[in-house]
C-alpha positions in Angstrom: 13.3 -90.0 11.2 13.4 -88.7 7.6 9.7 -89.5 7.3 8.9 -87.5 10.4 11.1 -84.2 9.5 9.4 -84.2 6.0 6.0 -83.8 7.7 7.2 -81.3 9.9 8.3 -79.4 6.9 5.1 -79.7 5.3 3.2 -78.5 8.0 5.1 -75.2 8.3 4.9 -74.8 4.8 1.1 -75.0 5.2 0.9 -72.8 8.0 3.3 -70.2 6.2 0.7 -70.3 3.2 -2.5 -70.1 5.4 -0.8 -66.9 7.2 -0.1 -65.4 4.0 -3.5 -66.0 2.6 -5.4 -64.4 5.9 -2.7 -61.3 5.8 -3.7 -60.3 2.2 -7.5 -58.8 3.0 -6.0 -57.1 6.1 -3.2 -55.4 3.9 -5.6 -54.8 1.6 -8.0 -53.0 4.0 -5.3 -51.0 5.9 -3.9 -49.6 2.3 -7.4 -48.3 1.4 -7.8 -46.9 4.7 -4.6 -45.0 4.4 -5.6 -43.9 0.8 -8.7 -42.3 2.4 -6.7 -40.6 5.3 -4.2 -39.1 3.2 -5.1 -36.0 1.1 -4.5 -36.7 -2.9 -2.9 -33.4 -4.4 -4.6 -34.7 -7.8 -8.1 -34.4 -6.4 -8.1 -31.6 -3.8 -7.2 -28.1 -3.9 -3.9 -26.5 -2.9 -4.0 -22.9 -2.2 -0.7 -20.6 -2.2 0.1 -16.9 -2.2 2.3 -17.0 -5.2 3.6 -13.4 -4.7 3.3 -10.6 -2.1 4.1 -7.0 -2.7 3.6 -3.7 -1.3 2.7 -0.4 -2.8 1.9 3.3 -2.2 -1.2 5.1 -3.0 -0.3 5.5 -6.6 0.4 1.9 -7.3 4.3 2.2 -7.1 5.6 -1.0 -6.0 8.2 -0.2 -2.8 10.1 -1.5 0.0 10.5 1.9 1.7 7.6 3.8 3.0 7.3 7.1 4.9 6.3 7.5 8.4 2.5 7.6 8.4 2.4 6.9 4.7 -0.6 4.3 3.6 0.8 1.1 2.5 -1.4 -1.1 0.0 -1.1 -4.6 -0.8 -0.4 -6.3 -4.2 -0.9 -10.0 -4.2 -1.4 -13.0 -6.3 -3.4 -16.1 -5.0 -3.4 -19.5 -6.9 -4.9 -22.9 -6.6 -2.2 -25.0 -7.7 -3.9 -28.1 -6.8 -6.1 -30.6 -9.1 -9.6 -29.8 -7.8 -11.7 -26.7 -7.1 -11.0 -24.8 -3.9 -14.3 -23.7 -2.4 -15.9 -23.3 0.9 -19.6 -22.5 1.9 -18.6 -19.1 2.9 -15.4 -18.2 0.8 -11.9 -18.2 0.7 -10.1 -16.0 3.3 -6.6 -14.5 3.3 -5.1 -12.2 5.8 -2.2 -10.1 5.3 -0.4 -8.8 8.6 1.5 -5.7 8.8 4.2 -6.9 10.9 5.3 -10.5 11.9 8.6 -11.5 13.3 11.2 -12.5 10.8 10.9 -16.7 10.4 7.5 -16.7 12.6 5.1 -19.1 11.2 1.5 -18.1 12.2 -0.9 -21.0 13.4 -4.4 -20.8 12.1 -7.1 -18.4 13.6 -4.4 -17.0 16.1 -3.6 -13.4 14.5 -5.9 -10.3 15.8 -3.5 -7.7 14.2 -4.4 -7.7 10.6 -3.4 -5.1 8.6 -5.7 -6.1 5.5 -7.9 -9.3 5.2 -9.6 -10.7 1.9 -12.6 -12.5 0.9 -12.8 -14.4 -2.5 -15.0 -17.0 -3.7 -13.8 -20.6 -5.3 -10.6 -20.9 -7.1 -10.7 -23.4 -10.1 -7.7 -25.8 -10.2 -4.6 -24.0 -11.3 -6.2 -20.4 -11.2 -4.2 -17.7 -10.3 -5.4 -14.0 -9.8 -3.8 -10.8 -8.8 -5.1 -8.4 -6.7 -4.7 -4.5 -5.7 -5.8 -2.8 -2.7 -5.5 0.9 -3.9 -8.5 3.0 -4.6 -8.6 2.7 -8.2 -8.2 -1.0 -8.3 -11.2 -3.1 -10.0 -10.5 -5.7 -7.1 -10.4 -3.5 -4.0 -13.9 -5.1 -3.2 -12.1 -8.2 -2.1 -10.2 -6.4 0.5 -12.9 -6.6 3.3 -11.1 -5.0 6.3 -9.0 -2.0 5.3 -7.3 -1.5 2.1 -4.2 -0.1 3.6 -2.1 0.5 6.8 0.8 2.9 7.9 3.7 2.8 10.5 4.6 5.9 12.4 8.2 4.6 13.4 11.2 4.2 11.2 12.4 0.7 10.9 12.2 -2.7 9.5 9.2 -4.7 9.2 8.1 -7.7 7.7 4.6 -8.1 6.2 3.0 -11.8 6.0 0.1 -13.2 4.0 -1.7 -16.2 5.2 -4.4 -17.8 2.4 -7.2 -20.0 3.8 -6.0 -19.1 7.6 -9.3 -20.3 8.8 -9.2 -23.7 6.9 -12.2 -23.3 5.7 -11.1 -24.8 2.3 -10.3 -28.2 2.1 -6.6 -28.5 0.8 -4.1 -31.3 0.1 -1.5 -29.3 1.6 -1.8 -26.5 4.2 2.0 -25.9 5.0 2.5 -23.9 1.9 0.0 -21.0 2.4 2.1 -18.2 3.8 4.9 -15.9 2.7 6.5 -12.9 3.7 7.8 -9.5 2.4 10.3 -7.3 4.1 10.0 -3.5 4.0 11.4 -0.4 5.8 10.0 2.8 7.0 12.1 5.8 6.7 12.2 9.6 6.6 14.5 9.4 3.7 11.6 8.5 1.6 11.3 11.9 0.1 13.6 13.9 -2.0 15.1 16.6 0.3 13.9 20.2 0.0 15.8 23.0 1.3 15.5 26.4 2.9 16.4 29.9 2.1 16.2 33.2 4.1 16.9 35.0 0.6 15.2 34.6 -2.8 16.2 31.4 -4.4 17.6 31.2 -7.9 14.6 30.4 -10.3 12.0 31.7 -7.9 11.9 35.5 -9.5 10.9 34.2 -12.9 7.6 32.7 -11.7 4.5 33.8 -10.4 3.9 33.5 -6.6 0.4 34.9 -5.3 -0.6 34.4 -1.7 -4.0 32.6 -1.0 -5.9 34.9 1.3 -8.2 32.2 2.3 -5.8 29.9 4.0 -6.4 28.3 7.4 -3.9 30.5 9.4 -4.4 34.1 9.4 -1.0 34.8 10.8 0.7 33.2 7.9 0.9 34.7 4.5 1.9 32.0 1.9 2.2 31.3 -1.8 3.5 28.7 -4.1 4.8 29.3 -7.4 2.8 28.5 -10.6 5.2 26.2 -12.2 8.4 25.0 -11.8 12.5 26.3 -12.8 15.0 23.6 -13.2 12.9 20.9 -11.7 12.3 23.0 -8.7 8.9 24.6 -7.3 9.0 27.5 -4.5 7.2 28.6 -1.7 7.5 31.9 0.2 6.0 32.0 3.8 6.0 35.0 6.2 5.0 34.9 9.7 3.2 38.0 10.8 2.6 37.0 14.4 4.6 38.9 16.8 4.8 35.9 19.3 3.9 33.1 17.9 6.4 30.6 15.9 4.7 27.9 13.6 5.8 24.8 11.7 5.6 25.3 8.2 6.1 23.0 5.2 6.1 22.6 1.3 5.5 19.3 -0.4 5.4 18.1 -4.1 3.2 15.1 -5.0 3.2 13.0 -8.2 -0.3 12.9 -9.9 -1.9 9.8 -11.6 -4.9 10.9 -12.4 -5.9 14.3 -14.3 -7.6 17.2 -12.5 -11.2 17.0 -12.8 -13.1 18.8 -15.4 -15.5 20.2 -14.4 -14.7 20.2 -10.8 -17.1 17.8 -8.9 -20.1 19.7 -7.1 -19.9 17.8 -4.1 -17.7 17.0 -1.0 -15.0 14.2 -0.8 -17.1 12.5 1.6 -20.2 12.8 -0.5 -18.7 11.3 -3.8 -15.2 9.8 -3.0 -15.0 8.3 -6.4 -14.5 11.8 -7.9 -11.8 12.6 -6.1 -9.8 9.8 -7.1 -7.1 12.1 -8.5 -6.4 13.1 -4.5 -6.2 9.6 -3.1 -3.8 8.2 -5.4 -1.2 11.1 -5.1 2.0 10.2 -3.7 4.9 12.2 -2.0 7.9 13.0 -4.2 9.7 15.9 -2.2 9.2 17.6 0.9 10.4 19.6 4.0 9.2 21.3 6.9 10.8 24.4 9.0 10.0 26.1 12.1 9.3 29.5 11.4 9.8 32.3 14.1 7.8 35.6 14.5 7.9 38.5 12.0 10.5 36.2 9.7 10.0 35.2 6.2 11.2 31.9 4.7 11.7 30.2 1.3 11.2 26.6 0.7 12.3 24.8 -2.2 11.0 21.1 -3.4 11.9 19.0 -6.4 9.2 18.0 -8.8 8.9 14.8 -11.1 9.0 15.0 -14.7 5.1 14.1 -14.5 2.1 15.7 -13.7 2.3 17.3 -10.0 0.8 19.1 -7.3 2.5 21.3 -4.6 1.2 22.4 -1.3 2.5 24.5 1.3 0.8 23.8 5.1 1.6 24.5 8.6 2.3 21.4 11.0 3.0 18.2 9.7 3.4 16.5 6.2 0.7 14.6 4.8 2.4 11.7 3.0 -1.1 10.0 2.1 -4.6 11.4 1.2 -7.6 9.5 2.6 -11.2 9.6 4.1 -12.3 10.9 6.5 -10.2 14.1 6.7 -6.6 13.2 5.7 -5.7 16.1 3.4 -4.5 19.6 4.0 -8.2 21.3 3.8 -9.4 18.3 5.6 -7.1 18.9 8.6 -7.4 22.7 8.1 -3.6 23.1 7.6 -3.9 24.5 4.2 -1.8 27.5 3.2 -1.5 27.3 -0.6 -1.4 24.6 -3.2 -0.9 24.5 -7.3 -1.6 21.6 -9.7 0.5 21.4 -12.7 -1.1 19.6 -15.7 1.4 20.5 -18.5 2.7 17.1 -18.1 1.4 13.8 -18.8 0.0 11.9 -15.6 2.7 9.9 -13.7 2.7 6.2 -14.4 3.4 3.8 -11.5 6.5 1.7 -11.2 5.6 -1.9 -11.0 8.4 -4.7 -11.3 7.6 -8.2 -11.9 7.5 -9.8 -8.3 9.9 -12.6 -7.4 7.9 -14.9 -5.6 9.1 -15.5 -2.1 9.6 -18.7 -0.3 6.5 -20.3 0.9 6.8 -20.9 5.1 4.6 -23.4 6.8 1.9 -22.8 9.0 1.9 -23.9 12.5 2.7 -21.4 15.4 1.8 -18.2 16.6 3.3 -14.5 16.8 2.5 -11.5 18.0 3.2 -8.0 15.8 2.2 -4.3 16.2 -1.1 -3.0 14.7 -1.5 -0.5 12.1 -0.7 3.0 12.8 -3.6 5.6 11.8 -2.8 9.2 11.3 0.0 11.2 10.6 1.7 13.5 13.7 3.8 16.5 13.3 7.2 15.8 11.4 10.4 17.8 12.8 12.3 20.2 10.5 14.3 19.5 7.3 12.8 16.5 5.2 15.3 13.9 3.9 16.9 12.4 0.7 15.3 10.5 -2.2 14.5 6.9 -2.8 11.7 7.2 -5.1 11.5 6.4 -8.9 11.0 9.3 -11.2 8.4 8.2 -13.7 7.1 9.5 -17.2 8.1 11.9 -19.8 6.7 15.4 -20.6 3.5 15.3 -22.8 0.9 18.4 -22.8 -2.3 17.2 -21.3 -5.9 18.6 -21.9 -6.7 21.9 -19.6 -8.1 21.5 -16.2 -9.6 24.0 -14.3 -9.9 26.1 -11.0 -12.5 26.2 -8.6 -15.0 27.2 -8.8 -15.0 28.5 -12.5 -13.0 26.7 -15.3 -10.8 29.3 -16.9 -8.9 28.8 -20.1 -5.5 27.7 -18.7 -3.8 24.6 -18.4 -2.4 24.8 -14.9 -4.6 25.3 -11.6 -3.8 27.4 -8.9 -5.3 25.5 -6.3 -7.0 27.9 -4.3 -10.4 28.6 -2.3 -10.2 26.0 0.1 -13.8 26.8 1.6 -15.4 26.7 -1.9 -14.7 23.0 -2.2 -13.6 21.4 0.9 -10.8 18.4 0.0 -9.2 20.2 -3.2 -6.0 19.8 -1.7 
């Protein structure tokens, strides 16, 4: 009995040993197969959007924009993986103008792209900052549009999605999206004021009407300078029957007025008009002017270089081609460019990287809005930083012949289209 039991134990032991020996190659095979199937962060790329911000045309980082104001992108892309991120046709990033809060986008499912980017390869740990504004050296990476706008006030969520088409092989596709929440509000401007009598400070300044404006019924002038941080316009409606919406707006200027003035149109040589494309609204208002009436409009001006324009119809919050400026839209009445101060400097806070969201399911969002539509009367209250100090700057010129003065009466809208 004892001998038989001993034999059985030895047999069971041999079977177990044989099973273990036969299992080892299978375990090794399965382990190797799993390693081949599982991406390795040390040997593959891992692309992320390190930061996403939105700016106005001057490069100021903001989270509040005016209706119909151009909204530009400031974005940092990074490869945090251990290998180079590259594909045959480049690395693509899409930035959507509005995605429902918390929505995760599935690859290749979004058609309402506000801005799209194309880059080459990203070396391991390479991080690059890109701006889509007109003066940016990296603007060429933005291949479909450089900006979008929204006509309706409200809250929106922009979202950036790097490698949305998965052309670059990555160790992790679930960290490719981040969001930035922003608002569109008419309170973007510093509020202007109206008066039917001469406002304080107006009489100490020169105000000469431009006879070559685009509306014969309206006689308008802007003051050649400011008083206590205010600039003024006087507008008279000479029509007996026709009321008009008129307005006054001041703009921050980030590039000096060109000397000599370009001998081409904005469409022919847009780079020579970067001083226009980069201006951003500071203070504005509109007013319904009845027949045979006169109104004085007052706006605030910044403590850096500025331009003011008096116009009919709607405020233009952003200037861009093909014709989105006052002379381009033939709504110009008069203008003035003050260059006694240094050019404005954009306000660019250090970005706080948002929490990346995984890449799974699609969502629908509205498309960017194109051009401005007329605004109602009085314009609103401030939410804009006031940059820079007063420093005298070189003398610019008027159109067409440069005089020896420091400030420019922005006149003759016919001799150089696009001067405003």
